[in-house]
C-alpha positions as CSV (number, residue, x, y, z in Angstrom):
1,M,-0.1,0.0,-0.1
2,T,1.1,3.7,-0.6
3,T,1.2,6.1,1.9
4,A,0.3,10.3,1.2
5,L,1.1,12.8,3.5
6,I,-0.8,15.8,3.8
7,T,-0.6,19.3,5.5
8,G,-3.6,20.8,6.6
9,A,-5.4,17.8,6.9
10,T,-8.2,18.4,9.2
11,A,-10.5,20.8,7.2
12,G,-11.5,22.0,3.7
13,I,-9.2,20.9,0.9
14,G,-6.7,19.0,2.9
15,A,-9.5,16.9,4.9
16,A,-11.1,16.3,1.2
17,F,-7.6,14.7,-0.3
18,A,-7.7,12.5,3.0
19,R,-11.2,11.2,2.5
20,R,-10.4,10.4,-1.3
21,L,-7.2,9.1,-0.7
22,A,-8.3,6.8,2.4
23,A,-11.0,5.6,0.3
24,D,-8.8,4.9,-2.4
25,G,-6.7,2.6,0.1
26,H,-3.9,5.0,0.6
27,N,-2.3,4.9,4.1
28,L,-2.1,8.3,5.5
29,V,0.3,11.0,7.6
30,L,-2.1,13.7,8.5
31,V,-0.6,16.7,9.5
32,A,-1.9,19.8,11.1
33,R,-1.7,22.0,14.2
34,D,-5.2,20.7,16.5
35,E,-4.1,17.0,17.6
36,K,-7.4,16.6,18.8
37,R,-9.1,16.8,15.7
38,L,-5.9,14.8,14.0
39,H,-6.7,11.7,16.2
40,E,-10.6,12.0,15.6
41,Q,-9.9,12.2,11.6
42,A,-7.2,9.4,12.0
43,T,-9.8,7.1,13.9
44,E,-12.6,7.8,11.5
45,L,-10.7,6.8,8.3
46,H,-9.5,4.0,9.8
47,D,-12.7,2.9,10.7
48,R,-14.5,3.5,7.7
49,H,-11.5,2.5,5.0
50,G,-9.4,0.4,6.8
51,V,-6.2,2.2,6.0
52,E,-3.5,3.2,8.6
53,A,-3.7,6.8,9.7
54,E,-0.5,8.2,11.2
55,V,-0.9,11.5,12.9
56,L,1.8,14.3,13.3
57,R,1.0,17.4,15.1
58,A,3.2,20.4,13.2
59,D,2.8,24.1,13.3
60,L,4.3,24.8,9.9
61,A,4.3,28.6,10.8
62,E,7.5,27.5,13.2
63,D,10.7,25.9,12.3
64,A,10.2,23.1,14.7
65,G,7.1,22.0,12.7
66,I,8.6,22.2,9.5
67,T,11.5,20.5,10.6
68,A,9.0,17.6,12.2
69,V,7.5,17.2,8.7
70,E,10.8,16.7,6.8
71,E,12.0,14.2,9.2
72,R,8.7,12.2,8.5
73,L,9.3,12.8,4.5
74,A,13.0,11.6,4.7
75,D,12.2,8.3,6.5
76,R,13.0,6.0,4.0
77,K,12.0,2.6,5.8
78,H,8.5,4.2,6.0
79,P,8.3,6.5,2.6
80,V,5.6,8.7,1.7
81,D,4.5,8.2,-1.9
82,L,2.4,11.6,-2.4
83,L,2.7,14.6,-0.6
84,V,-0.2,17.1,-0.5
85,N,0.8,20.5,0.7
86,N,-2.3,22.0,1.5
87,A,-1.3,24.1,4.6
88,G,-2.3,27.9,4.3
89,F,-4.2,31.0,5.4
90,G,-5.6,34.1,4.6
91,N,-5.0,37.7,6.2
92,K,-8.0,40.3,6.4
93,G,-7.0,43.4,5.2
94,A,-5.0,45.4,2.8
95,F,-1.4,45.9,2.6
96,L,-0.4,47.8,5.5
97,D,-3.3,47.0,7.5
98,V,-1.7,43.3,7.8
99,P,1.0,43.5,10.8
100,M,4.4,42.6,9.5
101,A,4.5,39.3,12.0
102,D,1.2,38.1,10.1
103,E,2.8,38.7,6.8
104,L,5.8,36.8,7.8
105,K,4.2,33.8,8.9
106,M,2.0,33.6,5.6
107,L,5.5,33.6,3.7
108,K,6.7,31.0,6.2
109,V,4.0,28.6,5.8
110,H,3.3,29.3,2.0
111,C,6.7,29.5,0.7
112,E,9.5,28.6,3.0
113,A,7.5,25.3,4.3
114,V,6.4,24.5,0.6
115,L,10.0,24.7,-0.4
116,R,11.4,22.2,2.4
117,L,8.9,19.8,2.4
118,T,8.9,19.4,-1.5
119,S,12.6,19.3,-1.3
120,A,12.7,16.8,1.7
121,A,10.1,14.3,0.1
122,V,11.4,14.5,-3.6
123,G,14.7,13.3,-2.4
124,V,13.7,10.3,-1.5
125,M,11.0,9.7,-4.3
126,R,13.8,10.2,-6.6
127,E,15.7,7.7,-5.4
128,R,13.0,5.4,-5.6
129,K,12.2,6.7,-8.8
130,R,8.4,7.0,-8.3
131,G,6.2,9.8,-6.2
132,G,4.2,12.9,-6.5
133,V,3.9,16.0,-4.9
134,V,0.7,18.5,-5.0
135,N,1.5,22.1,-3.9
136,V,-2.0,23.7,-3.3
137,A,-1.8,27.4,-4.5
138,S,-4.8,29.6,-5.9
139,V,-5.9,31.4,-9.0
140,A,-5.0,34.5,-7.0
141,A,-1.4,33.3,-8.1
142,F,-2.5,35.0,-11.5
143,V,-3.4,38.3,-10.5
144,P,-1.4,41.0,-8.4
145,R,-3.3,40.8,-5.2
146,G,-0.8,41.6,-1.9
147,T,1.0,38.7,-0.2
148,Y,-1.4,35.9,-0.5
149,G,-1.4,36.0,-4.2
150,A,2.2,36.7,-4.5
151,S,2.9,33.7,-2.2
152,K,0.7,31.5,-4.2
153,A,2.3,33.1,-7.4
154,W,5.7,31.5,-5.9
155,V,4.2,28.0,-5.2
156,V,3.1,28.1,-9.1
157,Q,6.5,29.4,-10.4
158,F,8.4,26.5,-8.0
159,T,6.5,23.9,-8.6
160,Q,6.4,23.8,-12.5
161,G,9.8,24.8,-12.5
162,A,10.7,21.6,-10.3
163,A,8.7,19.5,-12.0
164,R,10.7,20.3,-15.5
165,D,14.1,19.7,-13.4
166,L,12.6,16.4,-12.6
167,A,11.2,15.3,-15.8
168,G,11.9,11.6,-16.4
169,S,13.0,11.0,-12.7
170,G,9.5,9.2,-12.1
171,V,8.4,11.8,-9.9
172,R,5.4,14.2,-10.6
173,L,4.8,17.8,-9.2
174,M,1.8,19.8,-9.8
175,A,0.5,23.3,-8.4
176,L,-3.4,23.0,-7.9
177,C,-5.2,26.4,-8.2
178,P,-8.6,26.4,-6.8
179,G,-10.8,29.5,-6.8
180,F,-13.5,30.0,-4.0
181,V,-14.2,26.2,-2.2
182,R,-16.3,25.8,0.3
183,T,-14.4,25.3,3.3
184,E,-13.4,26.7,6.9
185,F,-10.8,29.0,5.1
186,H,-12.8,32.4,4.6
187,Q,-14.3,31.6,8.7
188,R,-10.8,31.3,10.2
189,A,-9.8,34.7,8.4
190,G,-12.5,36.4,9.7
191,M,-13.9,37.2,6.5
192,G,-17.6,37.6,5.3
193,T,-18.8,35.1,2.1
194,D,-22.2,36.5,1.9
195,N,-21.3,38.4,-1.0
196,I,-19.7,35.8,-3.3
197,P,-21.8,34.6,-6.2
198,G,-23.2,31.1,-6.2
199,W,-21.5,30.3,-9.5
200,M,-17.9,30.9,-7.9
201,W,-18.1,28.5,-5.7
202,L,-16.1,25.0,-5.6
203,D,-17.2,21.3,-4.0
204,A,-14.0,20.3,-2.5
205,D,-14.4,16.6,-3.1
206,R,-15.2,17.4,-7.0
207,L,-11.9,19.6,-6.7
208,V,-9.8,17.0,-5.1
209,D,-10.8,14.3,-7.9
210,A,-10.1,16.8,-10.8
211,A,-7.1,17.2,-9.2
212,L,-5.9,13.8,-8.9
213,K,-6.9,12.8,-12.6
214,D,-4.7,16.2,-13.8
215,L,-1.8,14.6,-11.6
216,A,-2.5,11.3,-13.3
217,R,-2.3,12.6,-16.7
218,G,1.3,14.4,-15.6
219,K,0.2,17.9,-15.6
220,S,2.2,20.4,-13.7
221,L,-0.3,22.9,-13.3
222,S,-4.1,22.3,-12.4
223,V,-7.0,24.7,-12.3
224,P,-9.8,22.3,-11.6
225,D,-13.1,23.8,-13.0
226,P,-14.1,25.5,-16.6
227,R,-15.2,28.8,-14.8
228,Y,-12.0,29.4,-13.3
229,K,-9.9,27.9,-16.6
230,A,-12.0,30.9,-18.3
231,L,-10.9,33.7,-15.7
232,T,-7.2,32.5,-15.8
233,G,-7.1,32.9,-19.7
234,L,-8.6,36.3,-19.1
235,T,-5.6,37.1,-17.1
236,K,-3.3,36.1,-19.9
237,I,-4.8,38.9,-22.3
238,V,-6.2,41.5,-19.9
239,P,-3.5,44.7,-19.7
240,R,-1.7,44.4,-16.5
241,G,-2.9,47.9,-15.0
242,A,-6.6,46.9,-15.8
243,L,-5.9,43.6,-14.3
244,G,-4.5,45.1,-11.0
245,R,-7.2,47.8,-10.8
246,M,-9.9,44.8,-11.2
247,S,-7.7,42.4,-8.8
248,S,-7.8,44.8,-5.8
249,A,-11.6,46.0,-6.4
250,S,-12.3,42.1,-6.1
251,G,-9.9,41.2,-3.4
252,R,-11.9,44.1,-1.2
253,R,-14.9,42.9,-2.1
254,Y,-14.5,38.9,-1.9
255,G,-10.9,38.2,-0.1
256,P,-8.2,35.4,-1.2
257,T,-9.6,32.6,-2.9
258,R,-9.0,28.7,-1.8
């Protein structure tokens, strides 16, 4: 049986990945900050699907948390076949309204943790000549919109560049770029969602299904919905100045996607 490690596993997209992978028969390593929720989730997935569900409490905003997950990914006796870097969050407020400590925390989780965990996982995967990494970004990566969008743009560029470097190694890397997904994401950030049109919302389980299909096809970038594919396509033809104004307006109105 193969093993998947998922960060931010107890809610939202991470929990959807855990449900789907457990249903497909994969053993799991569940990573999050809330140990109680982790154990509850692990018990439920084990009882329902008969898979092993290991719990690893780690805060990826701290060096100790990143190091703990790196060490698990580097364990050659119990290798991880699929890494899902899903942990992430949004900050409420425009640039200079958000405390610098919170901005730096976002970069730690979205960029440094993704870099270090991907590197730890891929080192072992390349030796075994098989494995996969899904780095969860956002359609916000394609528009100029503050630290959140900038950090997700980094995730996309890093993932696609690393995927090219690893071509032919048996290891696949893919950046996943969802739009608005019905999860706890906005609630945790203190952002209202009543003003977001219904057509913009995605279902987390369907999102994961599309993402895994794209990974199996060898794609390095997944925008798993026709609506958001069309929107990201527009970003390639709209002038950057106009795109920036549109992004700022939508960001104030809707907040970050994911």
